[in-house]
C-alpha positions as CSV (number, residue, x, y, z in Angstrom):
1,M,91.4,79.8,122.7
2,R,89.2,77.2,124.3
3,I,90.4,73.6,124.0
4,L,88.8,70.4,125.3
5,G,91.3,67.7,125.0
6,P,91.8,66.9,121.3
7,L,88.4,68.4,120.4
8,F,88.1,71.9,119.2
9,F,84.9,74.0,119.3
10,V,83.7,75.0,115.9
11,G,80.8,77.6,115.7
12,V,78.2,76.5,113.2
13,V,77.7,79.0,110.4
14,L,74.1,79.3,109.3
15,S,73.7,81.1,106.0
16,Q,72.1,80.8,102.6
17,L,73.8,78.8,100.0
18,S,76.2,80.9,98.0
19,G,77.0,80.2,94.3
20,Q,76.6,76.9,92.7
21,A,77.0,73.5,94.4
22,P,80.6,72.4,94.0
23,K,81.7,69.3,92.2
24,K,82.9,66.5,94.4
25,P,86.7,66.6,94.6
26,A,88.6,63.5,94.2
27,S,91.0,64.1,97.1
28,L,91.8,66.4,100.1
29,S,94.2,68.2,97.8
30,D,91.4,69.1,95.4
31,A,89.3,70.3,98.3
32,I,92.1,72.6,99.5
33,K,92.6,74.0,96.0
34,A,88.8,74.7,95.8
35,I,88.5,76.5,99.1
36,S,91.9,78.3,99.4
37,P,91.1,81.3,97.0
38,S,88.3,82.3,99.3
39,V,90.4,82.3,102.5
40,V,91.8,85.6,103.7
41,Q,94.1,86.8,106.4
42,I,92.9,89.4,109.0
43,T,96.0,91.5,109.8
44,Y,96.7,94.4,112.1
45,V,98.8,97.5,111.8
46,M,99.8,99.8,114.7
47,D,101.4,103.1,113.6
48,Q,101.8,106.7,114.7
49,F,104.1,105.8,117.6
50,P,105.7,108.5,119.7
51,D,109.2,109.3,118.4
52,E,110.9,107.6,121.4
53,T,108.9,104.4,120.8
54,R,109.9,104.4,117.1
55,R,113.6,104.6,118.0
56,A,113.2,101.8,120.6
57,L,111.4,99.5,118.2
58,N,113.5,100.6,115.2
59,T,110.4,100.6,113.1
60,P,107.7,103.2,112.2
61,F,104.9,100.7,112.6
62,F,104.2,97.2,113.9
63,A,102.2,94.6,111.9
64,G,101.1,91.0,112.3
65,A,98.3,88.5,111.8
66,A,95.1,88.6,113.8
67,G,93.2,85.7,112.4
68,T,91.5,84.2,109.3
69,G,88.3,84.9,107.4
70,F,86.6,83.7,104.2
71,I,84.8,85.4,101.3
72,V,81.0,84.6,101.2
73,N,79.6,86.6,98.3
74,D,80.4,88.3,95.0
75,E,80.7,91.7,96.7
76,G,83.6,90.4,98.7
77,Y,82.0,90.3,102.1
78,V,84.1,88.3,104.6
79,I,83.0,86.2,107.6
80,T,85.5,86.0,110.5
81,A,85.3,85.2,114.3
82,L,84.2,88.1,116.4
83,P,87.1,87.7,118.9
84,V,89.5,88.4,116.0
85,L,88.2,92.0,116.0
86,S,89.4,92.3,119.6
87,T,93.1,91.8,118.7
88,F,94.1,95.2,120.0
89,D,92.7,94.4,123.5
90,N,95.8,92.3,123.9
91,F,98.1,95.2,122.9
92,P,97.5,98.1,125.3
93,G,101.0,99.4,124.6
94,F,104.6,98.5,124.1
95,K,107.2,98.3,126.8
96,A,110.3,100.2,125.6
97,Q,113.2,101.3,127.7
98,G,111.4,100.4,130.9
99,R,108.3,102.5,130.1
100,I,104.9,101.7,128.6
101,Y,104.0,103.7,125.4
102,P,100.7,103.9,123.7
103,S,100.4,101.9,120.6
104,G,99.1,104.8,118.4
105,R,96.5,104.3,115.7
106,N,95.3,100.7,115.3
107,R,94.0,99.3,112.1
108,L,92.6,95.9,111.1
109,L,92.8,94.9,107.4
110,I,91.7,92.1,105.1
111,G,94.8,90.5,103.6
112,L,94.4,88.8,100.2
113,A,97.2,86.4,99.2
114,M,98.3,86.9,95.6
115,P,99.1,83.9,93.5
116,N,102.6,82.4,94.1
117,L,104.9,82.5,91.1
118,E,108.0,80.4,90.5
119,S,110.0,80.2,87.4
120,S,113.6,80.0,86.3
121,H,113.9,83.8,86.4
122,L,111.5,84.9,89.1
123,T,110.0,83.7,92.4
124,I,107.2,85.5,94.2
125,R,105.8,84.1,97.4
126,V,103.6,85.2,100.4
127,S,102.6,88.5,98.6
128,F,99.5,90.1,100.1
129,T,97.2,93.0,99.1
130,E,95.5,94.5,102.1
131,V,92.1,96.2,102.1
132,S,90.4,98.1,105.0
133,F,86.9,97.1,105.9
134,T,83.8,98.1,107.8
135,V,82.0,95.7,110.3
136,T,78.4,95.5,109.0
137,D,77.0,92.9,111.5
138,R,77.9,91.0,114.6
139,D,76.5,87.8,116.0
140,T,77.6,87.5,119.7
141,I,75.9,84.2,120.2
142,H,77.9,82.4,117.5
143,D,81.0,84.6,117.6
144,L,80.5,85.8,114.0
145,A,81.4,89.1,112.4
146,L,80.5,90.2,108.8
147,L,83.0,92.5,107.1
148,R,82.4,94.7,104.1
149,P,85.6,95.6,102.3
150,D,86.0,99.3,101.7
151,L,87.4,98.5,98.2
152,P,85.6,95.8,96.2
153,L,87.8,92.7,96.3
154,F,87.2,92.0,92.6
155,V,89.1,95.2,91.9
156,V,92.1,94.0,93.9
157,R,91.9,90.4,92.7
158,P,89.7,90.0,89.6
159,K,89.1,86.2,90.2
160,N,88.3,86.3,93.9
161,H,86.7,83.0,94.9
162,V,83.4,82.8,96.9
163,A,83.1,80.0,99.4
164,V,80.1,77.7,98.9
165,L,78.2,77.5,102.2
166,S,76.3,74.4,103.2
167,I,73.3,74.4,105.5
168,G,72.8,71.4,107.6
169,R,74.4,69.4,110.4
170,P,77.4,67.3,109.3
171,E,77.5,63.5,109.9
172,D,79.6,62.0,112.7
173,G,82.8,60.8,111.3
174,E,82.6,63.0,108.2
175,Q,86.0,64.0,106.9
176,V,86.6,67.7,107.2
177,A,89.5,70.2,106.9
178,V,90.4,73.6,108.2
179,S,92.4,76.2,106.3
180,G,93.9,79.4,107.8
181,Y,96.9,81.5,108.5
182,P,98.8,80.6,111.7
183,L,99.9,83.7,113.6
184,A,103.6,83.2,113.0
185,K,103.2,82.2,109.4
186,T,102.4,84.0,106.1
187,V,101.4,80.9,104.2
188,L,98.0,79.2,104.2
189,V,98.1,76.1,106.3
190,S,95.5,73.3,106.0
191,T,94.8,70.4,108.4
192,S,92.2,67.6,108.2
193,G,90.4,65.3,110.5
194,A,86.8,64.2,111.2
195,V,83.6,65.3,112.9
196,A,83.8,64.0,116.4
197,S,80.3,65.0,117.4
198,S,77.7,66.9,115.4
199,W,75.3,67.2,118.4
200,A,77.4,69.0,120.9
201,Y,76.4,72.2,122.7
202,E,78.0,74.8,125.0
203,Y,76.6,76.5,128.0
204,F,77.2,80.2,128.3
205,Q,75.5,83.3,129.8
206,R,73.9,86.2,128.0
207,P,73.0,89.5,129.5
208,V,69.4,90.5,130.0
209,P,68.6,93.5,127.8
210,G,67.8,96.5,130.0
211,S,68.9,94.8,133.2
212,P,72.6,95.5,133.9
213,G,74.2,92.8,136.0
214,F,71.6,90.1,135.2
215,W,72.5,87.1,133.1
216,L,70.5,84.2,131.7
217,P,71.9,80.7,131.0
218,D,71.7,79.8,127.4
219,T,73.1,77.2,125.0
220,R,74.4,77.3,121.5
221,D,74.7,74.5,118.9
222,I,78.3,73.7,118.0
223,F,80.0,70.6,116.5
224,L,83.3,69.2,117.6
225,V,86.0,68.1,115.2
226,D,89.1,66.0,116.0
227,L,92.0,67.7,114.2
228,H,94.9,70.1,114.8
229,V,94.0,73.8,114.8
230,N,96.7,76.5,114.8
231,H,96.5,79.8,116.7
232,G,95.3,82.1,113.9
233,N,92.8,79.7,112.5
234,S,90.0,81.5,114.3
235,G,87.5,82.8,111.8
236,G,88.7,80.3,109.1
237,P,86.4,77.9,107.2
238,V,85.7,74.3,108.3
239,Y,84.7,72.5,105.1
240,S,83.8,69.1,103.9
241,V,86.5,67.1,102.1
242,E,83.9,65.4,100.0
243,T,82.2,68.5,98.7
244,S,84.5,71.4,99.5
245,A,81.5,73.2,100.9
246,V,81.9,75.3,104.1
247,I,80.0,73.7,107.0
248,G,81.2,75.9,109.8
249,M,83.7,78.4,111.1
250,C,86.6,77.7,113.4
251,D,85.8,79.3,116.7
252,A,88.6,77.9,119.0
């Protein structure tokens, strides 16, 4: 993940407004409550190990968190960061008993957190329902990926929430928050801060179509926020504390 001092790059999400304009929340707590139902965890599963690997790992599969995403329409489509889909590039195999074994079949899934329940008789926490998906579109310039769940999310969770997207550049100093699933945690974690610069840009190189080996310099609009971002927040929403509308996606 790219970090520049205390500033973190956030890729701007440009999309049409989704749903109705949200009411202005009275506090950061209200903003988190408004956005959290739309935030999902992108998880990975590796299975079909060779028998020797299964015995060495003492498990038939290996699972973990790859990143974060958020629901953007009533059909349950999810936006996440494009690098999240490259999670398996970091896992070419497992080292067991001094040898490298192939990781077997790899799967990425959308993980929807079910409501927590706590009573005098029963406590349920960090319970997820996982759904496979198809990547329907990629934006390599802005590191965006659009995912279509193979099973409609409203079937899995009837009251799935759709994030309201806001078009426009945020104001310098505007209070913002990020919600996501840190890689080592199964609970949604939110942090807050402010827009440090809404007019930043980043240089990068893009390939010339039809001319292998040739690259052109280019820039992309980003904005910088001054707040703490956890590993695993990639693909998660950056939203206004004042309106709870999503103004961008956490890129790094």
